[in-house]
Backbone as JSON Lines, residues from 0, in Angstrom:
{"i":0,"aa":"M","n":[-42.0,63.83,94.94],"ca":[-40.88,64.47,94.24],"c":[-41.22,65.92,93.88]}
{"i":1,"aa":"N","n":[-42.48,66.16,93.5],"ca":[-42.88,67.53,93.18],"c":[-42.66,68.46,94.37]}
{"i":2,"aa":"Y","n":[-42.99,67.96,95.57],"ca":[-42.8,68.77,96.77],"c":[-41.32,69.07,97.0]}
{"i":3,"aa":"L","n":[-40.48,68.05,96.82],"ca":[-39.04,68.24,97.01],"c":[-38.49,69.25,96.01]}
{"i":4,"aa":"Y","n":[-38.93,69.18,94.77],"ca":[-38.51,70.15,93.76],"c":[-38.96,71.56,94.15]}
{"i":5,"aa":"A","n":[-40.19,71.65,94.65],"ca":[-40.76,72.95,94.99],"c":[-39.98,73.62,96.13]}
{"i":6,"aa":"I","n":[-39.64,72.86,97.18],"ca":[-38.94,73.47,98.3],"c":[-37.47,73.75,97.96]}
{"i":7,"aa":"L","n":[-36.91,72.93,97.06],"ca":[-35.53,73.18,96.63],"c":[-35.46,74.48,95.83]}
{"i":8,"aa":"I","n":[-36.4,74.67,94.91],"ca":[-36.45,75.91,94.13],"c":[-36.71,77.1,95.05]}
{"i":9,"aa":"A","n":[-37.59,76.91,96.04],"ca":[-37.88,77.98,96.99],"c":[-36.62,78.39,97.75]}
{"i":10,"aa":"Y","n":[-35.85,77.39,98.19],"ca":[-34.62,77.7,98.92],"c":[-33.62,78.43,98.03]}
{"i":11,"aa":"I","n":[-33.47,77.97,96.79],"ca":[-32.53,78.6,95.86],"c":[-32.95,80.03,95.55]}
{"i":12,"aa":"L","n":[-34.26,80.23,95.3],"ca":[-34.76,81.58,95.06],"c":[-34.51,82.47,96.28]}
{"i":13,"aa":"G","n":[-34.8,81.93,97.45],"ca":[-34.58,82.69,98.67],"c":[-33.12,83.05,98.89]}
{"i":14,"aa":"S","n":[-32.24,82.19,98.41],"ca":[-30.8,82.4,98.61],"c":[-30.22,83.51,97.75]}
{"i":15,"aa":"I","n":[-30.94,83.94,96.72],"ca":[-30.43,85.02,95.86],"c":[-30.31,86.29,96.7]}
{"i":16,"aa":"P","n":[-29.08,86.77,96.94],"ca":[-28.88,87.91,97.85],"c":[-28.95,89.24,97.09]}
{"i":17,"aa":"F","n":[-30.16,89.69,96.83],"ca":[-30.31,90.9,96.01],"c":[-29.62,92.11,96.63]}
{"i":18,"aa":"G","n":[-29.69,92.23,97.95],"ca":[-29.02,93.35,98.61],"c":[-27.52,93.33,98.37]}
{"i":19,"aa":"Y","n":[-26.93,92.15,98.51],"ca":[-25.49,92.0,98.26],"c":[-25.15,92.39,96.83]}
{"i":20,"aa":"I","n":[-25.94,91.89,95.88],"ca":[-25.69,92.16,94.46],"c":[-25.81,93.66,94.15]}
{"i":21,"aa":"I","n":[-26.88,94.29,94.64],"ca":[-27.11,95.7,94.36],"c":[-26.02,96.59,94.94]}
{"i":22,"aa":"V","n":[-25.64,96.32,96.18],"ca":[-24.58,97.13,96.81],"c":[-23.24,96.91,96.11]}
{"i":23,"aa":"K","n":[-22.98,95.67,95.71],"ca":[-21.73,95.36,95.03],"c":[-21.65,96.09,93.69]}
{"i":24,"aa":"L","n":[-22.77,96.09,92.96],"ca":[-22.8,96.73,91.63],"c":[-22.77,98.25,91.71]}
{"i":25,"aa":"T","n":[-23.45,98.81,92.71],"ca":[-23.55,100.28,92.78],"c":[-22.46,100.93,93.61]}
{"i":26,"aa":"Q","n":[-21.99,100.24,94.64],"ca":[-21.01,100.83,95.54],"c":[-19.65,100.13,95.52]}
{"i":27,"aa":"G","n":[-19.63,98.93,94.96],"ca":[-18.39,98.17,94.94],"c":[-17.99,97.65,96.3]}
{"i":28,"aa":"E","n":[-18.95,97.55,97.23],"ca":[-18.65,97.13,98.59],"c":[-19.37,95.83,98.94]}
{"i":29,"aa":"D","n":[-18.88,95.19,99.97],"ca":[-19.5,93.97,100.48],"c":[-20.45,94.37,101.61]}
{"i":30,"aa":"I","n":[-21.75,94.2,101.39],"ca":[-22.73,94.63,102.37],"c":[-22.59,93.9,103.7]}
{"i":31,"aa":"R","n":[-21.96,92.74,103.68],"ca":[-21.77,91.97,104.91],"c":[-20.82,92.67,105.88]}
{"i":32,"aa":"L","n":[-20.1,93.68,105.37],"ca":[-19.16,94.41,106.21],"c":[-19.71,95.77,106.63]}
{"i":33,"aa":"I","n":[-20.98,96.02,106.31],"ca":[-21.6,97.32,106.58],"c":[-22.71,97.17,107.63]}
{"i":34,"aa":"Q","n":[-22.68,98.01,108.65],"ca":[-23.71,98.06,109.69],"c":[-24.06,96.65,110.21]}
{"i":35,"aa":"S","n":[-25.31,96.21,110.02],"ca":[-25.74,94.92,110.57],"c":[-25.15,93.74,109.81]}
{"i":36,"aa":"G","n":[-24.67,93.99,108.58],"ca":[-24.11,92.91,107.77],"c":[-25.16,92.1,107.03]}
{"i":37,"aa":"R","n":[-26.43,92.45,107.2],"ca":[-27.5,91.7,106.53],"c":[-27.7,92.22,105.11]}
{"i":38,"aa":"T","n":[-28.37,91.39,104.32],"ca":[-28.55,91.71,102.9],"c":[-29.95,92.23,102.58]}
{"i":39,"aa":"G","n":[-30.74,92.54,103.61],"ca":[-32.11,92.99,103.39],"c":[-32.22,94.45,102.99]}
{"i":40,"aa":"G","n":[-33.45,94.9,102.8],"ca":[-33.7,96.25,102.32],"c":[-33.2,97.34,103.25]}
{"i":41,"aa":"T","n":[-33.34,97.15,104.56],"ca":[-32.93,98.2,105.52],"c":[-31.43,98.43,105.46]}
{"i":42,"aa":"N","n":[-30.64,97.37,105.49],"ca":[-29.19,97.54,105.47],"c":[-28.71,97.98,104.09]}
{"i":43,"aa":"T","n":[-29.4,97.54,103.03],"ca":[-29.05,97.99,101.69],"c":[-29.29,99.49,101.56]}
{"i":44,"aa":"M","n":[-30.36,99.97,102.2],"ca":[-30.65,101.4,102.2],"c":[-29.54,102.18,102.89]}
{"i":45,"aa":"R","n":[-29.04,101.63,103.98],"ca":[-27.94,102.29,104.68],"c":[-26.69,102.34,103.8]}
{"i":46,"aa":"A","n":[-26.48,101.26,103.05],"ca":[-25.24,101.14,102.27],"c":[-25.29,101.87,100.93]}
{"i":47,"aa":"A","n":[-26.48,101.92,100.31],"ca":[-26.53,102.45,98.94],"c":[-27.69,103.4,98.67]}
{"i":48,"aa":"G","n":[-28.45,103.77,99.7],"ca":[-29.51,104.74,99.51],"c":[-30.9,104.13,99.43]}
{"i":49,"aa":"F","n":[-31.89,105.04,99.43],"ca":[-33.29,104.63,99.5],"c":[-33.7,103.69,98.38]}
{"i":50,"aa":"W","n":[-33.43,104.06,97.13],"ca":[-33.92,103.28,96.01],"c":[-33.28,101.9,95.94]}
{"i":51,"aa":"A","n":[-32.03,101.8,96.36],"ca":[-31.37,100.49,96.42],"c":[-32.07,99.62,97.45]}
{"i":52,"aa":"G","n":[-32.4,100.2,98.6],"ca":[-33.11,99.45,99.64],"c":[-34.51,99.07,99.21]}
{"i":53,"aa":"F","n":[-35.19,100.0,98.53],"ca":[-36.54,99.73,98.04],"c":[-36.53,98.6,97.02]}
{"i":54,"aa":"A","n":[-35.56,98.64,96.1],"ca":[-35.45,97.59,95.08],"c":[-35.17,96.24,95.71]}
{"i":55,"aa":"T","n":[-34.31,96.22,96.72],"ca":[-33.99,94.98,97.42],"c":[-35.22,94.39,98.09]}
{"i":56,"aa":"A","n":[-35.95,95.23,98.81],"ca":[-37.16,94.76,99.49],"c":[-38.18,94.22,98.48]}
{"i":57,"aa":"L","n":[-38.36,94.92,97.38],"ca":[-39.32,94.5,96.36],"c":[-38.92,93.17,95.74]}
{"i":58,"aa":"L","n":[-37.64,93.0,95.47],"ca":[-37.16,91.75,94.89],"c":[-37.25,90.6,95.88]}
{"i":59,"aa":"D","n":[-37.0,90.88,97.15],"ca":[-37.12,89.84,98.17],"c":[-38.58,89.4,98.36]}
{"i":60,"aa":"I","n":[-39.49,90.37,98.28],"ca":[-40.92,90.03,98.33],"c":[-41.29,89.17,97.13]}
{"i":61,"aa":"T","n":[-40.81,89.58,95.97],"ca":[-41.16,88.89,94.72],"c":[-40.67,87.46,94.69]}
{"i":62,"aa":"K","n":[-39.43,87.23,95.12],"ca":[-38.88,85.88,95.02],"c":[-39.66,84.89,95.89]}
{"i":63,"aa":"S","n":[-40.15,85.36,97.03],"ca":[-40.92,84.47,97.9],"c":[-42.31,84.2,97.33]}
{"i":64,"aa":"A","n":[-42.94,85.26,96.81],"ca":[-44.25,85.08,96.18],"c":[-44.16,84.16,94.98]}
{"i":65,"aa":"V","n":[-43.1,84.31,94.21],"ca":[-42.9,83.48,93.01],"c":[-42.71,82.02,93.39]}
{"i":66,"aa":"S","n":[-42.06,81.77,94.52],"ca":[-41.85,80.37,94.94],"c":[-43.18,79.65,95.14]}
{"i":67,"aa":"V","n":[-44.18,80.38,95.67],"ca":[-45.51,79.8,95.86],"c":[-46.21,79.61,94.51]}
{"i":68,"aa":"V","n":[-46.06,80.59,93.63],"ca":[-46.67,80.5,92.29],"c":[-46.12,79.31,91.54]}
{"i":69,"aa":"I","n":[-44.82,79.11,91.62],"ca":[-44.18,77.96,90.93],"c":[-44.69,76.65,91.51]}
{"i":70,"aa":"A","n":[-44.79,76.59,92.85],"ca":[-45.26,75.36,93.51],"c":[-46.67,75.0,93.04]}
{"i":71,"aa":"R","n":[-47.51,76.02,92.9],"ca":[-48.89,75.79,92.47],"c":[-48.97,75.47,90.97]}
{"i":72,"aa":"A","n":[-48.35,76.31,90.16],"ca":[-48.55,76.25,88.71],"c":[-47.76,75.15,88.03]}
{"i":73,"aa":"Y","n":[-46.54,74.91,88.48],"ca":[-45.67,73.96,87.78],"c":[-45.56,72.61,88.46]}
{"i":74,"aa":"F","n":[-45.8,72.58,89.78],"ca":[-45.68,71.31,90.49],"c":[-47.02,70.84,91.05]}
{"i":75,"aa":"N","n":[-48.09,71.57,90.69],"ca":[-49.45,71.19,91.08],"c":[-49.56,70.89,92.58]}
{"i":76,"aa":"L","n":[-48.91,71.69,93.37],"ca":[-48.91,71.49,94.82],"c":[-50.16,72.17,95.39]}
{"i":77,"aa":"D","n":[-51.18,71.38,95.66],"ca":[-52.44,71.96,96.15],"c":[-52.74,71.58,97.6]}
{"i":78,"aa":"N","n":[-51.94,70.7,98.19],"ca":[-52.1,70.39,99.61],"c":[-51.68,71.62,100.43]}
{"i":79,"aa":"P","n":[-52.6,72.26,101.17],"ca":[-52.25,73.51,101.86],"c":[-51.14,73.36,102.88]}
{"i":80,"aa":"W","n":[-51.04,72.2,103.53],"ca":[-49.99,72.01,104.53],"c":[-48.62,71.95,103.89]}
{"i":81,"aa":"L","n":[-48.54,71.35,102.71],"ca":[-47.27,71.33,101.99],"c":[-46.98,72.68,101.36]}
{"i":82,"aa":"L","n":[-48.01,73.29,100.78],"ca":[-47.84,74.58,100.12],"c":[-47.36,75.65,101.1]}
{"i":83,"aa":"A","n":[-47.88,75.61,102.32],"ca":[-47.52,76.62,103.32],"c":[-46.05,76.56,103.7]}
{"i":84,"aa":"T","n":[-45.42,75.4,103.52],"ca":[-44.0,75.29,103.88],"c":[-43.08,75.82,102.79]}
{"i":85,"aa":"V","n":[-43.59,75.95,101.57],"ca":[-42.74,76.38,100.45],"c":[-42.13,77.76,100.71]}
{"i":86,"aa":"P","n":[-42.92,78.8,101.03],"ca":[-42.3,80.1,101.3],"c":[-41.44,80.11,102.57]}
{"i":87,"aa":"L","n":[-41.67,79.16,103.47],"ca":[-40.79,79.06,104.64],"c":[-39.37,78.71,104.21]}
{"i":88,"aa":"F","n":[-39.25,77.84,103.22],"ca":[-37.92,77.51,102.7],"c":[-37.29,78.68,101.98]}
{"i":89,"aa":"C","n":[-38.13,79.54,101.42],"ca":[-37.62,80.76,100.79],"c":[-37.05,81.69,101.86]}
{"i":90,"aa":"I","n":[-37.74,81.8,102.99],"ca":[-37.24,82.62,104.1],"c":[-35.92,82.05,104.63]}
{"i":91,"aa":"I","n":[-35.87,80.72,104.75],"ca":[-34.63,80.08,105.22],"c":[-33.49,80.39,104.25]}
{"i":92,"aa":"G","n":[-33.76,80.3,102.95],"ca":[-32.74,80.64,101.96],"c":[-32.32,82.09,102.06]}
{"i":93,"aa":"N","n":[-33.29,82.97,102.29],"ca":[-32.99,84.39,102.42],"c":[-32.08,84.67,103.62]}
{"i":94,"aa":"N","n":[-32.35,83.98,104.73],"ca":[-31.59,84.22,105.96],"c":[-30.29,83.43,106.02]}
{"i":95,"aa":"F","n":[-30.26,82.28,105.32],"ca":[-29.06,81.44,105.3],"c":[-28.76,81.1,103.85]}
{"i":96,"aa":"S","n":[-28.22,82.09,103.14],"ca":[-28.05,81.98,101.69],"c":[-26.94,81.0,101.31]}
{"i":97,"aa":"A","n":[-27.28,80.12,100.37],"ca":[-26.29,79.17,99.86],"c":[-25.2,79.87,99.07]}
{"i":98,"aa":"F","n":[-25.47,81.11,98.64],"ca":[-24.5,81.86,97.84],"c":[-23.61,82.77,98.68]}
{"i":99,"aa":"L","n":[-23.85,82.82,99.97],"ca":[-23.07,83.71,100.84],"c":[-22.46,82.94,102.01]}
{"i":100,"aa":"I","n":[-21.89,81.79,101.69],"ca":[-21.23,80.99,102.73],"c":[-19.75,81.35,102.74]}
{"i":101,"aa":"K","n":[-19.24,81.62,103.92],"ca":[-17.81,81.9,104.03],"c":[-17.25,81.2,105.26]}
{"i":102,"aa":"R","n":[-15.97,80.89,105.2],"ca":[-15.32,80.21,106.32],"c":[-14.67,81.24,107.23]}
{"i":103,"aa":"E","n":[-15.0,81.18,108.51],"ca":[-14.43,82.09,109.49],"c":[-13.03,81.64,109.89]}
{"i":104,"aa":"L","n":[-12.33,82.49,110.62],"ca":[-10.98,82.17,111.06],"c":[-10.95,80.91,111.91]}
{"i":105,"aa":"S","n":[-12.04,80.67,112.61],"ca":[-12.13,79.48,113.47],"c":[-12.3,78.2,112.66]}
{"i":106,"aa":"G","n":[-12.57,78.37,111.36],"ca":[-12.78,77.21,110.5],"c":[-14.24,76.87,110.27]}
{"i":107,"aa":"K","n":[-15.13,77.51,111.04],"ca":[-16.55,77.25,110.9],"c":[-17.11,77.96,109.67]}
{"i":108,"aa":"L","n":[-18.12,77.35,109.07],"ca":[-18.8,77.97,107.94],"c":[-19.91,78.88,108.45]}
{"i":109,"aa":"K","n":[-20.02,80.07,107.84],"ca":[-21.04,81.03,108.25],"c":[-21.88,81.42,107.04]}
{"i":110,"aa":"F","n":[-23.21,81.39,107.22],"ca":[-24.12,81.8,106.16],"c":[-24.41,83.29,106.3]}
{"i":111,"aa":"G","n":[-24.42,83.98,105.17],"ca":[-24.87,85.37,105.16],"c":[-26.32,85.42,104.73]}
{"i":112,"aa":"G","n":[-26.96,86.57,104.92],"ca":[-28.35,86.71,104.5],"c":[-29.05,87.84,105.21]}
{"i":113,"aa":"G","n":[-30.36,87.88,105.09],"ca":[-31.15,88.93,105.7],"c":[-31.88,88.46,106.94]}
{"i":114,"aa":"A","n":[-32.89,89.22,107.35],"ca":[-33.7,88.85,108.51],"c":[-34.99,88.16,108.1]}
{"i":115,"aa":"G","n":[-35.4,88.31,106.84],"ca":[-36.54,87.55,106.32],"c":[-37.87,88.27,106.3]}
{"i":116,"aa":"G","n":[-37.9,89.55,106.67],"ca":[-39.17,90.27,106.71],"c":[-39.85,90.37,105.35]}
{"i":117,"aa":"A","n":[-39.1,90.82,104.35],"ca":[-39.66,90.97,103.0],"c":[-40.04,89.62,102.41]}
{"i":118,"aa":"A","n":[-39.2,88.62,102.66],"ca":[-39.5,87.27,102.15],"c":[-40.76,86.72,102.82]}
{"i":119,"aa":"C","n":[-40.94,87.03,104.09],"ca":[-42.16,86.61,104.8],"c":[-43.39,87.26,104.19]}
{"i":120,"aa":"L","n":[-43.29,88.54,103.9],"ca":[-44.39,89.26,103.25],"c":[-44.69,88.65,101.89]}
{"i":121,"aa":"G","n":[-43.65,88.34,101.13],"ca":[-43.84,87.73,99.82],"c":[-44.53,86.39,99.9]}
{"i":122,"aa":"G","n":[-44.19,85.6,100.91],"ca":[-44.83,84.31,101.1],"c":[-46.32,84.45,101.36]}
{"i":123,"aa":"A","n":[-46.67,85.44,102.19],"ca":[-48.08,85.7,102.48],"c":[-48.82,86.15,101.23]}
{"i":124,"aa":"V","n":[-48.16,86.97,100.42],"ca":[-48.75,87.42,99.16],"c":[-48.99,86.24,98.23]}
{"i":125,"aa":"G","n":[-48.04,85.31,98.2],"ca":[-48.2,84.12,97.36],"c":[-49.37,83.25,97.8]}
{"i":126,"aa":"L","n":[-49.58,83.16,99.11],"ca":[-50.67,82.33,99.63],"c":[-52.03,83.01,99.47]}
{"i":127,"aa":"W","n":[-52.09,84.31,99.7],"ca":[-53.31,85.09,99.49],"c":[-52.89,86.53,99.24]}
{"i":128,"aa":"W","n":[-52.93,86.96,97.99],"ca":[-52.28,88.23,97.62],"c":[-52.85,89.44,98.34]}
{"i":129,"aa":"Q","n":[-54.14,89.41,98.69],"ca":[-54.73,90.56,99.37],"c":[-54.11,90.82,100.75]}
{"i":130,"aa":"S","n":[-53.53,89.77,101.33],"ca":[-52.91,89.94,102.65],"c":[-51.76,90.92,102.6]}
{"i":131,"aa":"G","n":[-51.11,91.0,101.44],"ca":[-49.96,91.89,101.3],"c":[-50.3,93.34,101.56]}
{"i":132,"aa":"I","n":[-51.48,93.77,101.15],"ca":[-51.89,95.16,101.35],"c":[-52.02,95.47,102.84]}
{"i":133,"aa":"I","n":[-52.68,94.56,103.56],"ca":[-52.89,94.76,105.0],"c":[-51.57,94.7,105.75]}
{"i":134,"aa":"I","n":[-50.76,93.7,105.43],"ca":[-49.47,93.53,106.13],"c":[-48.56,94.73,105.88]}
{"i":135,"aa":"L","n":[-48.52,95.19,104.63],"ca":[-47.66,96.33,104.3],"c":[-48.09,97.58,105.06]}
{"i":136,"aa":"L","n":[-49.39,97.79,105.16],"ca":[-49.9,98.95,105.89],"c":[-49.51,98.87,107.37]}
{"i":137,"aa":"I","n":[-49.67,97.68,107.96],"ca":[-49.29,97.49,109.36],"c":[-47.8,97.72,109.56]}
{"i":138,"aa":"A","n":[-46.99,97.22,108.63],"ca":[-45.53,97.37,108.72],"c":[-45.11,98.84,108.64]}
{"i":139,"aa":"V","n":[-45.72,99.59,107.73],"ca":[-45.39,101.01,107.58],"c":[-45.75,101.78,108.85]}
{"i":140,"aa":"L","n":[-46.94,101.52,109.39],"ca":[-47.37,102.19,110.61],"c":[-46.48,101.82,111.8]}
{"i":141,"aa":"T","n":[-46.1,100.54,111.86],"ca":[-45.21,100.08,112.94],"c":[-43.86,100.77,112.86]}
{"i":142,"aa":"F","n":[-43.32,100.84,111.65],"ca":[-42.01,101.47,111.45],"c":[-42.05,102.95,111.83]}
{"i":143,"aa":"Y","n":[-43.11,103.61,111.41],"ca":[-43.17,105.06,111.64],"c":[-43.45,105.41,113.1]}
{"i":144,"aa":"F","n":[-44.39,104.71,113.72],"ca":[-44.8,105.09,115.06],"c":[-44.04,104.38,116.18]}
{"i":145,"aa":"I","n":[-43.64,103.13,115.96],"ca":[-42.83,102.43,116.98],"c":[-41.35,102.72,116.76]}
{"i":146,"aa":"G","n":[-40.95,102.75,115.49],"ca":[-39.63,103.28,115.18],"c":[-38.47,102.3,115.11]}
{"i":147,"aa":"Y","n":[-38.75,101.01,115.29],"ca":[-37.66,100.03,115.23],"c":[-37.83,99.14,114.0]}
{"i":148,"aa":"A","n":[-36.77,99.05,113.19],"ca":[-36.84,98.21,112.0],"c":[-37.03,96.74,112.37]}
{"i":149,"aa":"S","n":[-36.41,96.32,113.47],"ca":[-36.52,94.92,113.89],"c":[-37.94,94.58,114.32]}
{"i":150,"aa":"V","n":[-38.59,95.48,115.05],"ca":[-39.98,95.26,115.47],"c":[-40.89,95.25,114.25]}
{"i":151,"aa":"T","n":[-40.59,96.11,113.29],"ca":[-41.35,96.14,112.04],"c":[-41.25,94.8,111.33]}
{"i":152,"aa":"T","n":[-40.05,94.26,111.27],"ca":[-39.85,92.96,110.63],"c":[-40.67,91.88,111.3]}
{"i":153,"aa":"M","n":[-40.64,91.84,112.63],"ca":[-41.42,90.83,113.36],"c":[-42.92,91.05,113.22]}
{"i":154,"aa":"S","n":[-43.33,92.31,113.04],"ca":[-44.75,92.6,112.9],"c":[-45.32,92.03,111.6]}
{"i":155,"aa":"I","n":[-44.48,91.82,110.61],"ca":[-44.93,91.27,109.33],"c":[-45.47,89.85,109.51]}
{"i":156,"aa":"A","n":[-44.68,89.01,110.18],"ca":[-45.12,87.63,110.41],"c":[-46.3,87.59,111.37]}
{"i":157,"aa":"L","n":[-46.31,88.46,112.37],"ca":[-47.42,88.51,113.31],"c":[-48.71,88.9,112.59]}
{"i":158,"aa":"A","n":[-48.62,89.9,111.72],"ca":[-49.8,90.34,110.96],"c":[-50.29,89.22,110.05]}
{"i":159,"aa":"A","n":[-49.36,88.51,109.4],"ca":[-49.75,87.4,108.53],"c":[-50.47,86.32,109.34]}
{"i":160,"aa":"T","n":[-49.95,86.02,110.51],"ca":[-50.56,85.01,111.38],"c":[-51.99,85.39,111.74]}
{"i":161,"aa":"L","n":[-52.18,86.63,112.15],"ca":[-53.5,87.09,112.57],"c":[-54.49,87.12,111.41]}
{"i":162,"aa":"I","n":[-54.02,87.55,110.24],"ca":[-54.88,87.59,109.06],"c":[-55.36,86.19,108.7]}
{"i":163,"aa":"F","n":[-54.42,85.25,108.64],"ca":[-54.79,83.88,108.27],"c":[-55.58,83.19,109.38]}
{"i":164,"aa":"L","n":[-55.37,83.61,110.62],"ca":[-56.15,83.06,111.73],"c":[-57.63,83.48,111.6]}
{"i":165,"aa":"V","n":[-57.84,84.76,111.33],"ca":[-59.21,85.25,111.15],"c":[-59.88,84.55,109.98]}
{"i":166,"aa":"K","n":[-59.14,84.42,108.87],"ca":[-59.71,83.76,107.69],"c":[-60.0,82.28,107.96]}
{"i":167,"aa":"A","n":[-59.13,81.63,108.74],"ca":[-59.34,80.22,109.06],"c":[-60.58,80.04,109.93]}
{"i":168,"aa":"I","n":[-60.74,80.93,110.9],"ca":[-61.92,80.87,111.77],"c":[-63.2,81.08,110.96]}
{"i":169,"aa":"L","n":[-63.12,81.96,109.97],"ca":[-64.28,82.23,109.11],"c":[-64.49,81.15,108.05]}
{"i":170,"aa":"G","n":[-63.53,80.22,107.97],"ca":[-63.64,79.12,107.03],"c":[-63.27,79.45,105.6]}
{"i":171,"aa":"S","n":[-62.56,80.58,105.4],"ca":[-62.18,80.99,104.04],"c":[-60.71,80.78,103.74]}
{"i":172,"aa":"S","n":[-60.0,80.14,104.66],"ca":[-58.57,79.89,104.45],"c":[-58.16,78.69,105.28]}
{"i":173,"aa":"P","n":[-57.23,77.87,104.79],"ca":[-56.81,76.7,105.55],"c":[-55.99,77.07,106.79]}
{"i":174,"aa":"W","n":[-56.1,76.24,107.81],"ca":[-55.33,76.47,109.04],"c":[-53.84,76.36,108.8]}
{"i":175,"aa":"A","n":[-53.47,75.7,107.72],"ca":[-52.04,75.56,107.4],"c":[-51.37,76.91,107.23]}
{"i":176,"aa":"Y","n":[-52.12,77.9,106.73],"ca":[-51.54,79.21,106.51],"c":[-51.24,79.92,107.84]}
{"i":177,"aa":"V","n":[-51.99,79.58,108.87],"ca":[-51.71,80.12,110.21],"c":[-50.35,79.58,110.67]}
{"i":178,"aa":"L","n":[-50.12,78.32,110.41],"ca":[-48.83,77.71,110.75],"c":[-47.69,78.42,110.02]}
{"i":179,"aa":"Y","n":[-47.95,78.8,108.77],"ca":[-46.93,79.54,108.02],"c":[-46.52,80.8,108.79]}
{"i":180,"aa":"G","n":[-47.5,81.57,109.24],"ca":[-47.2,82.8,109.96],"c":[-46.44,82.55,111.25]}
{"i":181,"aa":"L","n":[-46.82,81.51,111.98],"ca":[-46.17,81.21,113.26],"c":[-44.72,80.78,113.07]}
{"i":182,"aa":"V","n":[-44.49,79.87,112.12],"ca":[-43.12,79.4,111.88],"c":[-42.26,80.53,111.31]}
{"i":183,"aa":"A","n":[-42.85,81.34,110.43],"ca":[-42.13,82.48,109.88],"c":[-41.7,83.44,110.99]}
{"i":184,"aa":"E","n":[-42.6,83.65,111.95],"ca":[-42.24,84.51,113.09],"c":[-41.05,83.94,113.84]}
{"i":185,"aa":"G","n":[-41.03,82.63,114.02],"ca":[-39.9,82.0,114.69],"c":[-38.6,82.19,113.93]}
{"i":186,"aa":"L","n":[-38.65,82.07,112.61],"ca":[-37.46,82.26,111.78],"c":[-36.95,83.7,111.87]}
{"i":187,"aa":"L","n":[-37.89,84.64,111.88],"ca":[-37.5,86.05,111.99],"c":[-36.88,86.35,113.35]}
{"i":188,"aa":"I","n":[-37.45,85.79,114.4],"ca":[-36.92,86.02,115.75],"c":[-35.5,85.45,115.87]}
{"i":189,"aa":"I","n":[-35.27,84.29,115.28],"ca":[-33.93,83.69,115.3],"c":[-32.93,84.63,114.63]}
{"i":190,"aa":"A","n":[-33.32,85.17,113.46],"ca":[-32.41,86.04,112.71],"c":[-32.17,87.37,113.42]}
{"i":191,"aa":"L","n":[-33.13,87.79,114.23],"ca":[-33.06,89.12,114.85],"c":[-32.57,89.1,116.3]}
{"i":192,"aa":"Q","n":[-31.93,88.03,116.72],"ca":[-31.45,87.93,118.1],"c":[-30.57,89.11,118.52]}
{"i":193,"aa":"P","n":[-29.62,89.57,117.69],"ca":[-28.82,90.74,118.11],"c":[-29.68,91.99,118.32]}
{"i":194,"aa":"N","n":[-30.69,92.16,117.46],"ca":[-31.57,93.32,117.59],"c":[-32.44,93.23,118.83]}
{"i":195,"aa":"I","n":[-32.92,92.02,119.12],"ca":[-33.75,91.81,120.3],"c":[-32.95,92.11,121.57]}
{"i":196,"aa":"K","n":[-31.69,91.75,121.54],"ca":[-30.81,92.05,122.68],"c":[-30.67,93.56,122.85]}
{"i":197,"aa":"R","n":[-30.51,94.28,121.72],"ca":[-30.39,95.74,121.8],"c":[-31.71,96.39,122.24]}
{"i":198,"aa":"L","n":[-32.82,95.79,121.84],"ca":[-34.12,96.3,122.28],"c":[-34.23,96.21,123.8]}
{"i":199,"aa":"R","n":[-33.8,95.09,124.35],"ca":[-33.84,94.91,125.81],"c":[-32.92,95.89,126.52]}
{"i":200,"aa":"E","n":[-31.79,96.19,125.87],"ca":[-30.81,97.09,126.47],"c":[-31.15,98.56,126.22]}
{"i":201,"aa":"G","n":[-32.11,98.81,125.33],"ca":[-32.49,100.18,125.01],"c":[-31.53,100.87,124.07]}
{"i":202,"aa":"T","n":[-30.76,100.09,123.29],"ca":[-29.76,100.68,122.4],"c":[-30.09,100.48,120.91]}
{"i":203,"aa":"E","n":[-31.26,99.93,120.62],"ca":[-31.65,99.72,119.23],"c":[-31.92,101.07,118.56]}
{"i":204,"aa":"R","n":[-31.52,101.2,117.29],"ca":[-31.66,102.46,116.57],"c":[-33.12,102.8,116.3]}
{"i":205,"aa":"L","n":[-33.47,104.06,116.56],"ca":[-34.83,104.54,116.34],"c":[-34.97,105.17,114.96]}
{"i":206,"aa":"H","n":[-36.18,105.02,114.37],"ca":[-36.49,105.65,113.09],"c":[-37.86,106.31,113.21]}
{"i":207,"aa":"G","n":[-38.31,106.92,112.12],"ca":[-39.66,107.43,112.02],"c":[-40.02,108.52,113.0]}
{"i":208,"aa":"Y","n":[-41.28,108.54,113.41],"ca":[-41.82,109.61,114.25],"c":[-41.08,109.74,115.57]}
{"i":209,"aa":"R","n":[-40.8,108.61,116.21],"ca":[-40.15,108.65,117.52],"c":[-38.72,109.2,117.42]}
{"i":210,"aa":"A","n":[-38.04,108.88,116.31],"ca":[-36.69,109.4,116.11],"c":[-36.72,110.92,115.96]}
{"i":211,"aa":"K","n":[-37.72,111.41,115.19],"ca":[-37.86,112.86,115.01],"c":[-38.19,113.55,116.33]}
{"i":212,"aa":"K","n":[-39.06,112.89,117.1],"ca":[-39.48,113.45,118.39],"c":[-38.31,113.52,119.34]}
{"i":213,"aa":"T","n":[-37.46,112.47,119.33],"ca":[-36.29,112.44,120.2],"c":[-35.29,113.51,119.81]}
{"i":214,"aa":"T","n":[-35.13,113.69,118.49],"ca":[-34.19,114.69,117.98],"c":[-34.63,116.09,118.36]}
{"i":215,"aa":"N","n":[-35.95,116.32,118.23],"ca":[-36.5,117.65,118.56],"c":[-36.44,117.9,120.07]}
């Protein structure tokens, strides 16, 4: 029962659409109707400026890290295989928010949400907080030099996987955390299908150094 409570809380925390809330409060607009329609930091930045996007990313990181803290501290969840799934449910909530369900004209229900990059980072921080420093550095470098927000998002889960893989090989971290990184990568790839299609077509928006170089 403790595990069920932990993953339920993780999903609910993940479902809190901070980007939607911030854009609604500051701009009076529905972020789902802007650019990519996602509620993450990148789209919030487009809709309401840098600090709104920064706040969204920070809150999305925090909610995922907190889900792991709650699982450990309040539900005594110490089995690494179970603990590693807790932030995954937070990512699922972030990408398929229970608070952003709407019915389309076809009658189907559609979930709103983000791509899960910040939530993935938060989950890694919750499992081993030092990983956050390394992952964040890799993400910043990826964004600046490769220039695609979608690739940056996927690099977060890849970096987490590699970090936990090295630690597992060295015997200082459970192999369950490697699984966290792999499954998180899968969740991010699912959410980023439209971006991956644009990457293949060469129409994905460029940022950072490469964008400046192209402009010049």
